[in-house]
N, C-alpha and C positions, 0 to 999 in steps of 0.2 A: 386329183379331186375335180369333179365336174360340177360347175355351178351355173345355175340359171338366174338371170336378173330380169325382172319385169319392169320395164320402163327405160326409155332412152333419153331422159331429161338430165338435168344437172346431177341428180343423185345416182342414176343408173350409169352415166358415162364415167364419173370419177370412180365409182365402184369397179367398173370393168377395167379401167386403167390401172388401178392399184392392185387388184387381184391378179391380173396377168403379169404385172411387174414382179409379183412375188411367186410366180410359177403355177398359178391355178389355171385350169381350162374354163373358159367363160363363154356363155352365149347370152346375148341381150335380145329381148323380145319387146316389140312395141307395135301397137295397132295402127299408128299414124304412118304417113308416107315419108316423114323426115324426122331427124332427131330434134330434140328440143323440149319435149314435154309440154309445159304450159306455153312455151314460146313457139311451138309448131305453127306452121302457116294455117293449119286447120283450126287453130284456137285463137288466133290473134284478132283483136278488134281494133277499129280505128282509134288512134290516140294512145295506144298502150306504150308505156315506157317503163324502165326499171324504177323501182323505189329507191334503190341505192345508187350512188354515183359509180362510175365504171371502175374506180380503183378498189372499191370494197366488194363489188359483185363480180368476183373473178376467182379462178382457181389459183392455188399457191404457186404452181409452176407454169402458168400460162396466162399472162396478163392480157387484158383487153387491148385491142389496137390503139395506138396513140392518137390516131385520127378520129376515133369515135368521139361523139359529144359527151359531156359530163354525165348526162342521163341518156343512155342509149335507147333506141327504139326497139320494139319487139322483134322486128326484122333483123336488126343488127345483133341482138342477143342470139337469135337462132343461128345466124351465120357464124358467130363466135363459137357456139357449141359444135357446129358442124366442122369448123376448122380444128377445134380441140380433138374431135374424134379422128379426123384425118391425120393430124400431126402425130398422134400417139398410136396410129395403126389400129384403131378400134373398128373401122368400117367393116372389116372382114368378120367381126364377131357379132355384128348387129343384124337382126332379121326384122326389117321394117315391114309394115303391112301384115304383121303376124300377131294375132290376138291370143292371149292365154285365156282360154275359156274355163278351164278348171285345173286346179293343182291339188292332187291327192297325195297325202303322206302315207307311205307304206312303212310303218315302224318296224315290222319284222325284217323287211329287206334292207331297211336303212336308206331309203331313197324317196324321191318325189317323182310322181308320174304326172306330166303335164299334157293336157289336151290343148292342141293348137289349131287355130283356124286362120287360113289365108284369107285376108279381107277382100282380095281381088277375085279369087276363084271360088271361095267358099270351101275349099278342100280342108278336111280335118285330119290331123295326124297326131301321133303321140311321141313323147320323148321322155327319157328318164335322166334324173340329175341327183347328185349326192346332196347338194345344198340348194336352198332357194333364198334369194334376196328380193324383197319387195321394195321397189323404188318408183312406184307409180305416183307418188306425191300425195300431199294432203289436199291438193286442189285438183283432184282427178275428175270428179263428177260435179258439174255445176248444179246447184239447187234451183229449180224453177217451180214456184208455187202453183198449186192447182186452183186457179181462180174460178169462182162461179161464173157460168155463162161462156166458158171458153169455146164450146162448139159453135154457139150462135155468133160469137165474135169472129171466129174463123170463117164462117159462111158469109159474113159481111165483108170479107177481104182482109181482116186483121191478122196480124202475126204476133205470136208471143215466143220469145227466144231468150236464151242465156246470152250474156254479153260476149262470151267466147264463141258464140255461133253467128255473130254479126260481123262479117269480114270486110265488106266493101262500103266505103263512104257514099258511093253513088246510090246505094240502096236506100239512103235516107233523103234523097233529093226530092224536095217539095212535099215531104210527108210530115205528118204530126207524130212526133216521137215522145213516148213516155219512158223514162228510165227509172226503175225501182231500185233504191239503195242509195247509200251515201259514202261508201268506201271509196278507195282510190280508183278502182275500176269503174264505178258508177260515175264519178266526177270526170274521169278521163274520157269516157265514151260520150257522155253528155256534151262536154265541151267540143269534142271533135265533130259529133253529128250536127251540132248547132250551126256549123258552117254551111250545111246543105239543107237541113230540115226547114219546113215551113214554121214549125213550132217545136220547142224542146221543153219538156216538163220533167222535173226530178221529184220523185215521191220518196221522202226521207222519213222513215219511221223514227229514227234517232239521229240527231245531229251530233257528231263527234269532233274532237279536237284534231287539227291537222297542223303540220309543220311546213312553213315556206321552204323552198329549196335553198334560199339564202336569207337568213334572218337579218332584218333591217336592210336587205339588199346587199349585205356585205359578208356575213359569216356563213359559210357553207354548212348546210344541215348536218354534214358528216362530223363536224366538230361539236355538234350539240348532242346528237343521239347515237353516234357510232363509236363511242369511247368507253373505257372502263369507268371514267368519272360519271358518265350518264347512267350506267348500270348501278353505280354506288348510290345514286340519289333515290333509288327505290328499294324498299325493304324486302330482303330475301329471307326465306325460311331459316337459313343458316348464315346469317350476316357475318362478315369477316373483314379484317384489315381496316383500311381507311373508310370503307363503307359503313362499318360499325359506328365510327365517329359521326359520319354524316347523318345517320339515322338516330343517333343518340345525342350527345352533348353538342354536336355541331349541327343540329337540325335547323337552327336559325339560318345558317349558310345555305343549306339545301332548300329550305322554303323560300328564301330570298331569291335564289337563282331561278327556281321554277316559276315564281311569281313574275320575275322580270321577263323571262322568255315568253311566258303566257301573255303578258301585257303587250309586248312588242308584236307577237303573233296576231293578237286580236286587232291591233291597230293596222298592221301591215296588210292583213287579209280583209280589211274593212268589214269585219264580222258584225259589229254593232250596226253599221249603216245598212247592211242587207238583212238584218234580223236573224243571223245564224251563229250567235254566240252559244256554244254548247253549255249544257248544264254541268255543274260540278267544276272542281279545280282543274287546272291545266295538267296536273300529274296523271289524270285519267287517260291521257293520250297513250299510255302504255298498258291500258287495262287488258287488251287482248291483241292489239295490232297497232302499228304506228303508221298513220296515214300521211303521205306526202301531198301537200296541196297541189292541185292541178293549175298550171299556169293559165291565167285569164278566166278561170271559172267564176270567181267572185265578181270580177269586173262585168262579166256577161250577165250575172244575176242582177247587179246594180243597174245595168242598162236595159233590163227587161228582155234580153235575148234568151235567157234561161229562167224558167219559172220554177222555184223550189217550194214544195208544199211540205212544211215542217210538221212532224208529228202525225203524219197521215199514212194510210195504207190503202191499197187497192181492195175494194170490197166487191167489185163485180165488173164483168165485161158483157157487152151486149150490142145488138144491132139497133141503132136509132136512125130512123128515116133512111135506111140503106147505107149508113156509115158505121164503121166499127167505133165503138165508144167505150170509155172507161169511166167508172164511178169511184170516187175516193171517199174515205171515211169523214173528211171534213165537209162533205156535201158537194164537192166539185164534180161536175159532169163535163167531159170534154172529148172531142174526137181523138182517136189514137190509131193510126195505121199500124204502128209497131209498138209493142211493149217489150222493152229490153230489161231483163231481170239480172241485175248485178247483186244478187241476193245470197252470195256465199257459195260454199261447196259442201258436199257430203263426203266425209272421210270414210271410205270403206274399201274392202278387199273382196270384190265380187267373185273372184275365181276360187275362193276358199269355201269349202262346204260348211254346213250349219254347225257341225260338231267343232270344227277348227275355229270358226268364228266365235263360238261360245268359249272355247279355251283361250282365245286371244284377248277377250274383253271382259270387263266386269259386268255386273247385273244391269248397268245403265248404258252399256254399249261403248264405254270408254276403253281405249287401247291400254293394256297393261304391259308396258315395254320397259325393261330395265335399261336405263340410260337412253331411252327412246329408240332402242336398237333391238333388244332381245326379248322375245316372249318368255313368260315365266313357265309356261306349261307345254310348249311345242318345240321339239328338237329340230335341228337342221333348218331353222327358219330365222331370218334376220330382216330388219327394216332399216333402210337408209333414206334420210330425207323426211323422217316423220317427227321432226321438231321444227315448229314454225319459228324461224330464226331471222334476225336482221342481217346475218351473214350466211345465206343459204349454201353457196358453194363450199365455204370453209367448214361449216357444220357437217355437210355431207362427206367431205373428205375425212374429217375426224372420225365420223361413224364408220366409214369404209376401212380406215386404218384399224379401228377397234375390231372389226370383223376379221381382218387379216390376222391380227395378233391372236385372236381367240382360236381361229382355225389352225394356226401354226403352233398352238400350244404355248404361246407367250403371255397369256393373261391368266392370272390366278384370281378367280372370282370369289366374292363372298358366298356363303352358303345360300341355298335356295330360299330358306326362311328369311335370311337377312336381305336378299334381293327383293323378296315379296314385300317385306316391311318398308324398305326404302321406296319402292315404286308406289305403294299405296299412300305413303306419307306425302310424297311429292304430288301425286294426283289430287289428293284432298286439298292440299295447299293451292294447287293450280286452279281448282274449281272455285275456291273461296276468293283468291286474288283477282280472278278475271270476272267474278260475278256470273259464273256460268258460261262465259264465252271462251271456253277452253279447247274448242275444236276436237272434241272427243279424246282429250288427253294428249294433244300434240303441241300445245302452245307453251313455248319456253321464253317468249318475249316478255320483258326486255333483257333477260339474262343470257344473251346469246354467247358472249365471250366466256361467261362463267360456265356455261354448259360445255363449250369446247375445252375449257380447262379440265373439267371433271372427266371428260371422256379420254383426253390425252394423258392426264395424270395417271389414270387407272392402268394405262398400258406403258407408262414411263417414257413418253416421247414428247412432252409438252415443250414449248419454247421457254427460254431462260428468263430469269427475273428482270434483266435489263429490258428485254423486249416487252414484257408485261408492264413494266414501269412506264415506258414510252406510251403505251396504249392508254394510260390514264388521261392524257391530254390530247393525244393524236389519234385519229381513226385507225383502227387495226388494219394493217397491210397484210393481205393474204400471203404475199411473197415471203413474209417472215417465217411462215410455217413450212417452207420447203425443206427445212432441216429435219422436220418430224419424220418424214418418210425415210430419210437417211439414217436417223437414229433407230428407226424400227428395223431396217435391214441389219444394222450392226447388232442390235439386241437379239434378233431371232437367229443369228448364226450360232448362238450358244444355248439355244433352248431345245426343248423336246421336239420330236417329229410332229407333223400335222395331226390334229385330232381326227379320229375316225367316227366319232359320234357327235 
């Protein structure tokens, strides 16, 4: 069976590794010149680091190097992924600088026809594959607003770009920089650019809660939000086990713990002093993402190095006396040589035609994927990495194993109606829980380990109860899941031949 994978980031690489390990022929396509996806050198901005510590942002069978810092830089993560590809012999399977322009499903022939473009020469070719895996990530296309006056702003020498398109710190030297957004990427790049810029302004429409890397300077963030206990503090649609106690009769414990962590965070990050205490309780930190506080960001706000405009948006760009200028909704008008938009991403699959897009999503454009993996109405298509998780490599590996099990005939799925009902129920809950910040149906935070459980339980290769018990108080170790692939090998030896449809 010949399988195409679109994307050579975390999800694409582990999919290629697992599929080849189980005997499939695989080709990976990526338009960038290096592996890494969001960590590619073509997308790294100054100051980018991992959100997770190195021990939890790793594959199960390939730990990050011991000499890496606790929170690796973007360059180090890219090197780690390149080393992963080299170690497992994936380089020969990867076609870099090759963009998938279109992927058309021939349901009669039972295959996909891919139209490919060499990004260097522009040469267009075609290739056929039995199955298609989309691993281009939910952060594939940065969203840059269409601000009024953009043309005039550009003529005055101003630049508007996504954070992932700002690569060199030297490009901020002596310039007035405006960063739009307040997520981790916005704060990271603002803090980094402030070292070189003449002025640095952050335009934050909404101020959200963030976690220090070490609570009270002592407790590593991984012990607070990367355990099963942390997931149990938040209400799941289908609450179970000890989590049911924490949300029910033990709610006072849960509320007390969250309030304590919130109070320490507020004091440690000097949020009251700088006027950046978010609205709502601390538990909103997991509404749609968990932001890790950028080192020195709030201190620079306190010292006037970074100017934060809370509750404001950019309402216009223009030329004022020969200078590129930005106007904010709070009435501020200031020079801005560069407007850096850390304003999120658009989740889309641009190489699928309109009909396939319609079959892939609901009426509001939300992805309808069973287990965040399988479309309900398109055969021979799978998604890996389409669950916004706190354990991205581990979640991707679980999804890739699910695909392997399905293609090898080792997964007995519920009926289509049951899968459709399950997917819609989860999507509706996701939209309600995140207050609409559901990333087109890909947001599973904070229930990352719960999702891994559900995926691996369905194919019968989850880790044992003792491992899961340890994860209640200790951050999940991806290395614990090395046994899952071994279990899958053993299980598939006694199953039916690979599926043909």
